[in-house]
N, C-alpha and C positions, 0 to 999 in steps of 0.2 A: 250455553254456546258462546254468548257474547263475552262471558268471563274468560273462556278459553282463548278467544281471539285477542283479547286485551293482554293476556299473559304471553301469548306468542309474540305480539308486537313489542311488548316490554323486553322479552328475551332477545329479539332481533335488534332492538335499539341498543341494548347493553353490548351485544356482540359487535355491532357497528362501531360503537365508541371505542371499544378495546382495540379493534383493528386499526382505527384511525390513530389512536395513541401510539401503537406499535410502529405504524408507518412514519409518523411525523416526529417521533422522539429520536433524538440523537445526542451523543456525548459531545459537548461543546469544547472548542479549543480554549486553551488558556489565553488571557488577554495579551500576553507578550507574543504568542504565536499569531493571534489575530492581527496584531499591529504589524508584524512582518508581512502578513498576507496582503495588507492594505497597500504595501509598496509594490506588489506584484501586478502585472498587467492582466486585466480580465478580457478574455477572448471567448465568446460564446459560453460564458459562465465558468470556463476553465481558468485556472490560475497559472500565469506564465512569468518566469524570469527568462529573458532572451539574452543568451550569452554570445560570445564572440567566436567560439570554436564550432566545429561541425559535429559536435557530440551533444546528444540529447538524452535526458532522463525523464521517464514518466513514473510518477509515484502514485500508487493506488492505496487508498486508505483502508483501515480496518472496518469491519461491519458496524454501521451506525455511529461512525466517528466523523466529526467535522473535518472536512478536507483541509481546512486552515491549520489543523493540528500538526501538519507535516511541513509547514512553511520554513521551519528552522533547518531541517534537512535540505530543503530546496535552496535555501540561502547559502549553506555551506558548499553545495555543489556549484551554484552560480558563481561564488567567489573564486572558483577554479576556472571560470570562463565558460562554463557549459550552460546550455539551455535546459530549463527544467519546467515540466508541466505537471500540475496536479489536477486531474479531471474532476469535474463536478458530476457525481453519479446519482442516479435516481434513488430518492429516499435515503441517501447516504449508504447505499448498499453496493459496495464495490464489485460484488459478484455480477452485477448488471453492466459492468464497464468494459467488457471485452471489445465490443464493436466500437465504442468511443475511443479506446486505445488505438485500434487499427486506423480509425479516422484521423486521429492526431498525427500519426506517422505519415499518412498520405497528404495531410494538409501542410506539412512542413518539409518539402523536398530539399531544402537547404541543409537539413541535418542528414549526415551520411552514416552516422553510427548511433544506434539507439540502444539504450539500456533501460530495463524495467525494474522497478522496486515495488514490492508488495508487502504490506504489514498485515499480519493475522489473516483474515479472510480475503485480504487484498492479494493473497497468493493465488486465488482462483483465476482472476483475469490474466495475470501474467503467465500462468501455466497454459491457459487456453490460447493466448496469443502466440506463445513459443511453440506450441504444438501445431497451430494452424499456419503460421508464417515465420518459421525459424530463420529464413533467409533475410528477414528484415531486421534481425536483432544481432547485437554483439554480445550481450550478456543479460542475465537476470539475477536479481537479489531478493531472497526471501527473508523477511524479518519476523521472527516468531511465527513462522508459517510452515506450510508443507505443500508438496506438489499433489494436485488431484489427478494429474495425467502423467503417464509414464514418459519422461523426457530423456531417458537414458540413451536413446539412439540419435538424438539431435546434436548437431555441431554448434552448440551455443554454450558458452561458459556460464557457470552458476555458482553463487555463494549463498549459503544459508547461515544466518546469524541468529542464535537463540540467547535467552537471558537465564542466568542461573536461579533467579527468584521469580520466574514466571509462574503464577498460580492460576492463570486464566486459560491459556492454551492447553489442549490435551497433549501432553508430552508423549504418551504411548502412541497416539496416532501419528505424531511427527516422526517418531523413530521408525514406525512401520513403513513409512513412505520414503525412507532414505535412499532405497535402491532406484527410486524414480529420478534421482538427480542425473544430469548429463555426466558423461565420462570426465570432462574437465570441470571439476567442481570442488568446493571447499565447504566444510561444515564446521563452524566454530561457535563456542559459547563464551559470552562476556558477562561481566557483572552488571546486573540490572534486573528489570522486571518487564512485564508485558506492555504496560502503558507507557514505559519510558521510551519506546520507539516512536511515540507520538508526544503531543503536549496537550492533554485534554483531561477534563473531569469525567469520572465514571462511577457508577454505582457498584460496579463489580469489585470484589475484594481481591486485590493483587498482593504479591509478596513485597516485603520490605527490602530496601536496597540502600547501599552506601552511596551509590552514584546518583547524581541529579539527572533529570531527563536530558539536560543539555550535554552533560558528560557522556551519557549513553549514546546519544545521537552523534556526537563528535567522533567517538570511537567507531561507531558503525560506518560513518562516512569514510573515515580513514581506511578501514578494512576494505570497503567496497572499492575505493579508488586505487588502493595498493593492489588488490586482486585483479582488477580490470586494467591495470596500467598498460600492459602490452596491447590490449585491444583498443584502448583509448589513443595511444600514441603511434600505432603502426599505420603505415600508408595503405590506403585501399587500392 
C-alpha cells in the first residue's frame, strides 16, 4: 500500500513539473527586439510607444511568444506617429488577452481610431474583441492567423497576411475560415515564414525564406498601413 502511495506521489510530482514547464516556457525575443522594447514605456506591464496621432494599434503575440518579439513592428508603426501597445498576457498566451485588449481601449480615450494586429494564435483575442465591440475598432490585421469567430457581418475592415513558407500554422484551417472575414477585407501572401512575423527563437521547425524577419515585418506594416489608409486618415 505504501509503495502504491509513493508511486502515486511520484506520478503527481512529475505531472506537476510538466505543467509548470509548459506554463512558464516561452519563446524568447531576439536581443535586437528586446533592445527596442527597452525604449518603450511600461504601463501596468504592457509595452507602449505613445504617438502624436489619434490612431492606436494593439499587437497580440503568438502563443508562448515573448511580447517583446513584436517591438520592431511597434517601432515601425510608431515612426508613422501612431500609438502602439503590446499587452503582457498571462503565461504568454494571447488567447487570454481579450479583456486586457478591451481595457487598453478604455484606458486610452485620447485614441479615436483603434486597429488590432494578431500573430498566429493572437488572432483569437482580436476576433473576440471585433465580435464583441466592433464599434470600437477601425480595422483588424491577422498575421499567419485565422478568424475563430464569424466576422463577415461586422462593419470593420480586415487584412489577412500569410507567408509562403509558413510550416507551423495549419494552412487548411486558415483557408477554411476565409469566409469569416468581414466584407471589406484583403487576403494576401508574402515571402516569409511563420516566425518572421515576430523576432524570436523557437524550437518549432519553420520553412526557409529569402527574406529576413525585418524585411518580412517591414512589408507587413506597409501592407497594413496602405490597406487601412482611408480609415487612418478619414475624419471621424
